[in-house]
C-alpha positions, -999 to +999 in steps of 0.1 A: +005-223-144-028-204-148-051-196-116-086-193-121-095-158-116-117-151-085-129-114-076-142-129-040-107-144-030-093-111-040-116-090-020-108-111+008-070-106+005-077-068+001-097-067+033-065-082+050-047-054+033-070-026+044-074-034+077-033-037+084-030-005+066-055+014+089-035+001+116-002+013+104-013+048+097-026+052+135+008+034+147+030+056+124+013+088+135+021+075+171+054+066+166+068+096+145+059+116+177+092+102+193+112+085+162+124+098+127+109+083+100+142+068+088+144+048+119+106+038+118+117+024+082+148+006+094+128-013+125+098-020+101+120-036+076+146-055+098+119-069+125+096-077+092+125-099+080+124-118+116+089-120+113+087-137+076+112-160+084+090-186+093+075-185+059+106-188+043+119-219+063+082-236+053+089-224+017+122-242+012+147-220+030+170-196+015+175-215-012+141-216-024+142-173-021+166-172-052+154-150-082+162-146-117+147-109-116+169-090-093+166-058-109+130-062-108+130-064-072+155-039-064+135-013-083+103-021-070+116-020-036+134+010-037+105+027-051+083+013-026+111+024+004+106+061-008+070+058-012+067+045+024+093+070+038+074+099+024+041+084+035+053+086+071+068+121+067+036+135+055+016+119+083+040+145+107+028+176+086-008+172+076-040+153+088-039+114+090-070+115+067-056+141+038-024+117+036-047+088+028-069+108+004-039+121-015-022+085-017-058+075-036-043+092-069-023+059-066-050+040-089-042+062-117-006+056-120-010+018-117-035+015-140-014+037-165+014+013-159-004-018-156-016-010-194+016+005-206+039-024-193+019-054-184-004-056-208-037-051-188-067-040-204-088-010-186-123-015-202-154+007-194-165-011-164-128-003-148-123+031-160-158+040-147-148+023-111-118+045-111-133+075-120-160+072-096-134+065-067-113+094-075-144+117-076-154+106-041-116+112-031-117+149-044-152+153-027-139+143+004-107+165+002-122+193-017-089+210-032-089+248-037-073+260-008-050+292-015-017+275-007-005+239-011+013+224+020+046+209+014+030+177+031+008+173+003+033+172-021+053+149-005+020+127-002+015+131-040+049+120-048+046+091-026+015+081-046+034+078-075+059+057-062+030+033-048+018+031-082+052+021-095+052-006-069+022-020-071+027-023-108+058-041-106+046-063-076+017-075-102+047-083-128+066-104-105+036-121-093+035-142-128+070-156-119+074-151-082+060-166-051+042-141-025+069-155+000+098-145-022+085-110-027+083-102+006+115-118+017+132-097-007+114-063+003+126-070+038+158-077+027+166-046+002+147-019+021+169-031+053+198-022+035+187+006+017+180+024+050+204+015+076+229+041+070+203+071+076+188+052+100+220+050+119+227+085+119+194+100+135+190+067+156+175+070+194+165+043+215+127+038+213+107+043+248+088+010+259+055+027+247+069+035+211+081+002+207+050-013+211+038+011+179+069-001+159+065-037+163+028-031+149+044-015+120+065-042+117+039-068+115+012-049+098+037-035+073+052-068+063+022-089+062-002-063+044+022-066+012+014-104+018-022-097+014-016-073-017+002-099-034-020-129-030-048-104-039-029-098-073-027-138-079-069-137-085-071-104-101-054-075-123-041-046-109-067-025-123-092-045-103-075-051-070-063-014-063-098+002-066-109-021-037-084+002-019-103+033-025-124+019+008-096+028+028-107+065+025-143+066+043-126+040+067-094+061+076-124+093+081-142+069+105-108+060+126-097+096+124-131+104+137-127+082+165-093+086+176-087+122+167-120+139+165-120+143+130-156+155+115-175+135+092-195+157+070-224+151+044-199+157+016-175+131+034-202+108+031-209+115-003-177+110-016-175+077+007-208+067-013-192+072-047-160+050-037-183+022-026-202+024-060-169+024-078-156-005-061-193-027-063-190-018-104-155-028-105-163-062-087-192-069-113-167-058-144-156-092-159-118-100-159-096-119-183-078-150-169-047-142-152-015-158-142+003-168-113+037-181-099+042-218-101 
């Protein structure tokens, strides 16, 4: 059936996505002080599976989770698993703000994939919104250092895989419910990471268990918010809203890790905000939602 497009509703769901990913960034930085990234990913997925069970049971149980698109779920979740693994590992190598800023090459890949495989149109308004956002990110990051940190390359590779994952989520929402998408995410990623996680396993301290639970909850239900946002707007509308995470992360870094916010960072944040506001004013064609 056809769902009426609503950029306001998409923006509300994206606000949930933004808030939870900001929390995950801090929790991930703290958890990687003690745990290997493979173990963090396995705990995130397996605990997330338990957390999503009430939604599964209230949506018809395991029988209702049957899918006719197993290959798409598999590819999407392997791409996302690799992206999230690289993202957490990059947090151990470079600054938290830099990881998130580099991640924001993701809209480039998402827009290309959505236009190439989902038939979405990138009109002038959407294109300008993406350009403004990326220019803002470049101003914040200010590339031009003499060498490239391996963490930067890992973060860039994660951004490409995030782009694949987001484009495939948009495709899946045309036939699959949000709960079904999240269910298969937790199942596939739990199975994908169990062997390397067991190899590096150490029991988390009580303090780190708290961070792990936060990662599991926010890492799982942030995707519920993203999938819901995709029901109301194209990927090329939804994803540029995520640019706001860059200035928000800069603020979090300043509050928690004493990272300074200078005038160029503020300018970059302003361009990102302008791009998002322009994108919200750009008209969108009707979108299709899961029955």
